[in-house]
DOMI-669634 format. One record per residue (C-alpha): residue in one letter; x, z, y. Coordinates in steps of 0.05 Angstrom, whole numbers, padded with zeros to 5 digits, always signed. Layout:
AXZY ...
REM end
This chain:
X+00000+00000+00000 X+00026-00018+00069 X+00018+00038+00121 X+00021+00013+00192 X+00066+00053+00237 X+00038+00083+00302 X+00045+00039+00363 X+00094+00085+00399 X+00159+00069+00432 X+00219+00105+00405 X+00281+00112+00448 X+00341+00089+00407 X+00412+00087+00434 X+00444+00031+00393 X+00508+00022+00431 X+00549+00061+00381 X+00543+00091+00312 X+00585+00144+00279 X+00600+00119+00209 X+00616+00179+00165 X+00655+00135+00117 X+00706+00117+00170 X+00695+00166+00227 X+00698+00106+00273 X+00650+00080+00326 X+00614+00018+00302 X+00602-00033+00357 X+00545-00078+00335 X+00566-00134+00382 X+00621-00150+00331 X+00571-00185+00286 X+00516-00236+00291 X+00465-00183+00272 X+00495-00138+00325 X+00483-00190+00379 X+00412-00198+00355 X+00403-00123+00359 X+00433-00119+00429 X+00385-00173+00454 X+00326-00139+00421 X+00346-00074+00454 X+00347-00108+00522 X+00280-00141+00508 X+00250-00075+00487 X+00275-00040+00550 X+00242-00094+00593 X+00178-00087+00552 X+00178-00011+00559 X+00184-00018+00635 X+00126-00067+00641 X+00056-00039+00633 X+00029-00109+00623 X+00065-00117+00556 X+00017-00101+00499 X+00033-00040+00457 X+00032-00082+00394 X+00088-00127+00421 X+00128-00065+00438 X+00117-00041+00367 X+00141-00106+00336 X+00202-00106+00381 X+00218-00036+00356 X+00207-00057+00284 X+00255-00116+00292 X+00306-00072+00328 X+00304-00020+00273 X+00319-00074+00221 X+00375-00106+00262 X+00407-00039+00281 X+00407-00012+00211 X+00433-00071+00170 X+00508-00070+00185 X+00516+00006+00179 X+00475+00006+00115 X+00518-00050+00084 X+00580-00012+00104 X+00554+00053+00074 X+00533+00020+00009 X+00601-00014-00002 X+00625+00033-00057 X+00698+00051-00062 X+00728+00100-00111 X+00793+00097-00072 X+00806+00137-00009 X+00840+00102+00048 X+00869+00139+00108 X+00856+00099+00171 X+00872+00152+00223 X+00935+00171+00259 X+00984+00132+00215 X+01025+00071+00230 X+01044+00011+00189 X+01114+00012+00164 X+01127-00058+00138 X+01196-00088+00140 X+01202-00142+00192 X+01141-00117+00230 X+01143-00071+00290 X+01108-00005+00274 X+01060-00013+00332 X+00986-00025+00337 X+00954-00082+00375 X+00898-00053+00418 X+00828-00081+00411 X+00769-00071+00457 X+00724-00059+00397 X+00733-00007+00343 X+00704-00035+00280 X+00722-00006+00213 X+00721-00073+00176 X+00703-00031+00116 X+00651-00078+00087 X+00694-00139+00094 X+00752-00102+00062 X+00709-00084+00003 X+00685-00156-00004 X+00757-00179-00005 X+00775-00125-00055 X+00720-00152-00100 X+00748-00223-00093 X+00818-00199-00114 X+00789-00167-00177 X+00743-00226-00194 X+00797-00278-00185 X+00848-00235-00221 X+00894-00249-00162 X+00968-00233-00161 X+00991-00276-00103 X+00955-00275-00036 X+00972-00313+00027 X+00946-00286+00094 X+00949-00333+00154 X+00935-00313+00226 X+00913-00249+00261 X+00894-00199+00207 X+00852-00137+00205 X+00885-00075+00178 X+00830-00054+00131 X+00826-00124+00100 X+00900-00122+00085 X+00895-00052+00057 X+00835-00067+00013 X+00869-00128-00018 X+00938-00097-00028 X+00907-00036-00063 X+00869-00082-00110 X+00932-00120-00131 X+00969-00102-00195 X+01038-00071-00189 X+01071-00140-00194 X+01024-00170-00142 X+01047-00195-00074 X+01017-00210-00006 X+01053-00260+00039 X+01034-00252+00112 X+01044-00309+00161 X+01044-00275+00229 X+01057-00310+00296 X+01075-00244+00329 X+01113-00183+00304 X+01053-00140+00288 X+00995-00140+00239 X+00935-00143+00285 X+00906-00077+00265 X+00858-00040+00309 X+00874+00025+00343 X+00837+00069+00293 X+00859+00028+00233 X+00932+00047+00232 X+00948+00071+00162 X+01005+00089+00117 X+01025+00034+00069 X+01078+00076+00035 X+01053+00066-00036 X+01039-00009-00028 X+01091-00034+00021 X+01132-00065-00035 X+01076-00115-00046 X+01078-00142+00025 X+01124-00196+00052 X+01117-00211+00126 X+01141-00277+00155 X+01141-00274+00231 X+01144-00338+00272 X+01112-00405+00277 X+01055-00407+00225 X+01065-00482+00217 X+01139-00473+00201 X+01125-00416+00153 X+01074-00457+00115 X+01124-00515+00111 X+01175-00467+00080 X+01125-00442+00029 X+01107-00514+00010 X+01180-00534+00003 X+01195-00478-00047 X+01131-00494-00085 X+01094-00429-00074 X+01021-00427-00092 X+00970-00371-00086 X+00908-00344-00120 X+00874-00327-00053 X+00890-00357+00015 X+00862-00317+00073 X+00855-00356+00139 X+00833-00328+00206 X+00791-00383+00237 X+00800-00353+00306 X+00869-00383+00317 X+00899-00446+00346 X+00884-00509+00304 X+00850-00475+00244 X+00833-00545+00217 X+00907-00562+00212 X+00920-00497+00175 X+00864-00510+00125 X+00886-00582+00113 X+00958-00562+00103 X+00939-00510+00051 X+00897-00561+00012 X+00942-00622+00020 X+01005-00584-00001 X+00974-00548-00060 X+00986-00478-00034 X+00921-00458-00069 X+00922-00453-00144 X+00874-00496-00183 X+00824-00439-00193 X+00841-00402-00129 X+00796-00383-00071 X+00803-00393+00004 X+00772-00339+00048 X+00763-00359+00121 X+00748-00303+00170 X+00709-00308+00235 X+00671-00371+00215 X+00608-00348+00252 X+00645-00327+00315 X+00594-00272+00332 X+00536-00321+00323 X+00561-00370+00374 X+00583-00425+00326 X+00513-00451+00311 X+00485-00446+00382 X+00473-00506+00426 X+00509-00518+00492 X+00571-00478+00474 X+00635-00497+00511 X+00684-00443+00489 X+00744-00478+00457 X+00753-00426+00402 X+00680-00431+00382 X+00684-00507+00381 X+00747-00504+00338 X+00714-00460+00287 X+00652-00504+00287 X+00697-00564+00272 X+00732-00525+00217 X+00665-00508+00183 X+00644-00581+00186 X+00712-00605+00158 X+00707-00557+00099 X+00634-00574+00087 X+00649-00649+00085 X+00713-00642+00044 X+00696-00671-00025 X+00751-00629-00056 X+00716-00563-00044 X+00651-00526-00038 X+00638-00468+00009 X+00589-00413+00026 X+00589-00374+00091 X+00573-00300+00084 X+00547-00263+00146 X+00597-00208+00139 X+00619-00183+00208 X+00644-00246+00244 X+00629-00290+00184 X+00668-00300+00120 X+00671-00368+00086 X+00688-00370+00012 X+00717-00437-00009 X+00737-00462-00078 X+00753-00529-00108 X+00692-00569-00130 X+00706-00599-00198 X+00645-00644-00195 X+00666-00674-00129 X+00738-00682-00153 X+00713-00716-00216 X+00673-00766-00175 X+00734-00783-00133 X+00781-00790-00191 X+00736-00827-00240 X+00739-00889-00198 X+00815-00890-00203 X+00826-00867-00275 X+00811-00922-00324 X+00823-00883-00388 X+00792-00814-00392 X+00828-00767-00439 X+00822-00694-00459 X+00888-00676-00429 X+00865-00693-00359 X+00793-00672-00363 X+00800-00617-00414 X+00772-00619-00485 X+00697-00625-00478 X+00708-00617-00403 X+00734-00547-00415 X+00799-00523-00384 X+00850-00489-00429 X+00838-00418-00405 X+00763-00428-00413 X+00775-00451-00484 X+00805-00383-00499 X+00741-00349-00477 X+00696-00318-00531 X+00632-00313-00491 X+00572-00310-00536 X+00613-00297-00598 X+00602-00238-00646 X+00663-00204-00676 X+00679-00145-00719 X+00745-00107-00729 X+00758-00065-00790 X+00806-00007-00781 X+00784-00012-00709 X+00785+00062-00693 X+00859+00066-00676 X+00925+00030-00667 X+00926-00046-00678 X+00851-00049-00693 X+00833-00014-00628 X+00877-00063-00590 X+00845-00122-00625 X+00775-00096-00608 X+00792-00089-00535 X+00824-00158-00532 X+00764-00193-00565 X+00716-00156-00521 X+00754-00172-00457 X+00753-00246-00478 X+00677-00242-00479 X+00657-00225-00550 X+00608-00172-00574 X+00649-00127-00620 X+00630-00083-00679 X+00681-00028-00692 X+00688-00010-00765 X+00729+00048-00789 X+00731+00096-00848 X+00719+00152-00798 X+00656+00141-00756 X+00680+00186-00699 X+00741+00142-00687 X+00698+00079-00686 X+00650+00111-00637 X+00706+00130-00589 X+00730+00057-00586 X+00659+00032-00579 X+00649+00079-00521 X+00713+00053-00489 X+00687-00018-00494 X+00620+00002-00464 X+00656+00031-00404 X+00685-00039-00393 X+00617-00072-00398 X+00630-00098-00468 X+00573-00097-00519 X+00595-00058-00579 X+00572-00019-00640 X+00607+00031-00685 X+00601+00036-00761 X+00634+00074-00817 X+00654+00038-00881 X+00702+00038-00939 X+00722-00035-00943 X+00743-00027-01016 X+00669-00017-01034 X+00627-00081-01038 X+00564-00045-01018 X+00596-00018-00954 X+00622-00086-00935 X+00555-00119-00945 X+00521-00063-00906 X+00563-00072-00844 X+00554-00148-00845 X+00479-00139-00852 X+00478-00090-00794 X+00517-00137-00749 X+00472-00196-00765 X+00409-00153-00756 X+00432-00134-00686 X+00468-00196-00660 X+00443-00252-00706 X+00509-00274-00738 X+00584-00265-00742 X+00633-00314-00711 X+00698-00275-00716 X+00719-00231-00773 X+00781-00189-00759 X+00801-00156-00824 X+00852-00106-00803 X+00841-00043-00846 X+00902-00023-00886 X+00943+00035-00912 X+01016+00047-00930 X+01040+00100-00979 X+01116+00099-00981 X+01150+00115-01047 X+01208+00089-01087 X+01189+00035-01137 X+01206+00078-01197 X+01163+00134-01170 X+01103+00091-01149 X+01043+00117-01188 X+00987+00073-01213 X+00941+00113-01169 X+00983+00096-01107 X+00986+00023-01128 X+00911+00017-01139 X+00894+00054-01074 X+00940+00010-01033 X+00913-00055-01064 X+00841-00031-01061 X+00844-00026-00985 X+00897-00077-00966 X+00878-00134-01013 X+00813-00120-01049 X+00779-00095-00986 X+00805-00154-00946 X+00780-00203-00999 X+00711-00171-00998 X+00707-00177-00923 X+00731-00249-00923 X+00681-00267-00976 X+00621-00233-00943 X+00637-00259-00874 X+00656-00327-00901 X+00588-00337-00933 X+00555-00327-00865 X+00604-00373-00830 X+00600-00428-00883 X+00525-00428-00876 X+00529-00437-00800 X+00587-00486-00804 X+00634-00446-00759 X+00676-00383-00761 X+00744-00352-00751 X+00774-00302-00800 X+00836-00265-00778 X+00871-00221-00829 X+00925-00170-00813 X+00985-00182-00859 X+01055-00156-00844 X+01127-00176-00833 X+01134-00144-00901 X+01104-00208-00930 X+01167-00245-00909 X+01223-00195-00918 X+01234-00128-00952 X+01235-00077-00895 X+01287-00023-00904 X+01309+00031-00913 X+01238+00055-00928 X+01211+00043-00998 X+01142+00012-00999 X+01133-00032-01060 X+01057-00029-01063 X+01050-00044-00989 X+01098-00102-00990 X+01065-00134-01050 X+00995-00125-01022 X+01013-00157-00955 X+01045-00216-00991 X+00979-00223-01026 X+00942-00223-00959 X+00984-00283-00937 X+00971-00322-01000 X+00896-00305-00998 X+00894-00329-00925 X+00929-00394-00943 X+00882-00407-01001 X+00818-00394-00962 X+00845-00431-00902 X+00851-00495-00942 X+00786-00486-00980 X+00741-00473-00921 X+00768-00513-00862 X+00729-00576-00879 X+00665-00533-00872 X+00684-00506-00804 X+00716-00440-00823 X+00788-00426-00805 X+00826-00370-00838 X+00892-00345-00810 X+00933-00281-00809 X+00978-00242-00762 X+01041-00209-00788 X+01064-00154-00741 X+01133-00124-00743 X+01143-00050-00735 X+01091-00027-00685 X+01099+00033-00640 X+01040+00076-00661 X+01033+00152-00665 X+01052+00148-00738 X+01122+00122-00719 X+01134+00187-00681 X+01120+00231-00740 X+01175+00277-00764 X+01183+00237-00828 X+01195+00170-00792 X+01232+00190-00729 X+01300+00186-00764 X+01286+00114-00784 X+01269+00087-00715 X+01342+00078-00692 X+01358+00044-00758 X+01300-00004-00749 X+01320-00020-00678 X+01387-00046-00702 X+01351-00097-00744 X+01306-00124-00687 X+01337-00177-00642 X+01287-00158-00588 X+01317-00088-00587 X+01251-00052-00586 X+01189-00038-00628 X+01126-00079-00619 X+01070-00051-00577 X+00998-00061-00598 X+00988-00100-00534 X+01040-00151-00558 X+00989-00172-00612 X+00927-00179-00569 X+00937-00250-00544 X+00948-00274-00615 X+00881-00248-00640 X+00844-00279-00581 X+00878-00346-00592 X+00862-00347-00667 X+00790-00326-00652 X+00779-00380-00599 X+00764-00454-00604 X+00834-00468-00576 X+00861-00455-00647 X+00810-00498-00684 X+00864-00541-00716 X+00901-00481-00745 X+00885-00454-00814 X+00922-00418-00868 X+00975-00398-00817 X+01015-00333-00816 X+01030-00318-00743 X+01091-00272-00744 X+01101-00225-00685 X+01162-00182-00700 X+01213-00191-00644 X+01256-00235-00690 X+01267-00182-00744 X+01251-00229-00801 X+01306-00276-00777 X+01363-00228-00792 
REM end
């Protein structure tokens, strides 16, 4: 139900707002909405002073003013940040840049724009960022904090300061190593970057500078932007002036021209966001590029266009795929589960201990990955069939089977009991066979699937000085089983491969029994270090993806060269 507000005039002072998030005065005239609010305020004041103006008109002016006044502060307040940034009383300390602050007549926090740019850094997965022109302190801070430790921001500044506002001076102490400032002619700096072949994930351009069209064209023509990169252009609305008629201001006209140039450039597509002074987001338009190139390319091939019009990194994606990982509650299996999930798959975590599987499933859920946890003994046919039935019941099918569960019970060959032998083979080979068979039946029926088995470097050499006859023999069996299934099933769309890790740095390695062996092992590894579980993640994603469709029966060895000595 709509309740009509009383037709009363409310006195509202909209000249300034105290934003709690930044403790800084917010001048609405900085934005297009702010200018609208200011004009509404003036119109309302005129209306209040004129008795001939109907009360209903005064009411609607107040309604419009309330909406205009509240938008920018609300957007600022709702831009969530888990990180705290100090913007008061601290100076920049960047090598090559004077530690002074350029004064501004306005005092705008720039918080919302900073958070938008932080989002872009995360979404693009940016590591290299190029900033061109006068820059706002909060925007720089937001992006540099979002970069990984090996990330870098290159700043092209015409003058020896980063144009930060008086209440935006902050301490870069923990991030200064990521910033490289090049002071001088922007045109000359861009030429230098082009000569050395630099390219960037995000290029940030301030439109309110001399010849912004030339800057944009140089970036595009000299390939400073990576293929899947993004250009962010600030101040593309110029406080609402850019789309008004009868504007003569040279800066406004230059920005209007820039917007038209970008909009008519067949290489890109853009959208302008009404964030503060306007923020244009620009990326390469593949459809437009295709149209331009098709007329010149006589022979279309998959190398140029991508197999099925899919770029190589996209072919590694597992979006829409359903996977399971046995032994997924810890170590290598946990790493595999995270890798498959990050690549886009739904992942079922299977472990002998349900609590361990649930912990990993919870980890995946925190990352927005659909997951489920189940307990099973893979050596039991009924358990294997139960987990496959449960996965199909929830997600419809299985595309990726990651059979990783395994055990190792070290003993000298003459002391290896039949019980130890049977237990090792029951999990490492019998259980793996049962999983391959159950998953394979589903995959063969649908005509597609990827099975990835965890073997071991022990399938190639006899690791020493530890004694592990049953383990070595079982893992050699995993390789031969993989090769056999790989050849039998590939013509029906199912690829079967295995990964053979070397000695992996897991909590078990640090047990009192194995600590003395670590230094001995290291002498046998050309890489000079043990494998980390993260060293195996790319392999499982590759073998699970369509990018590896021509590989089957392969044993992918990841052991730092140990099997070569």
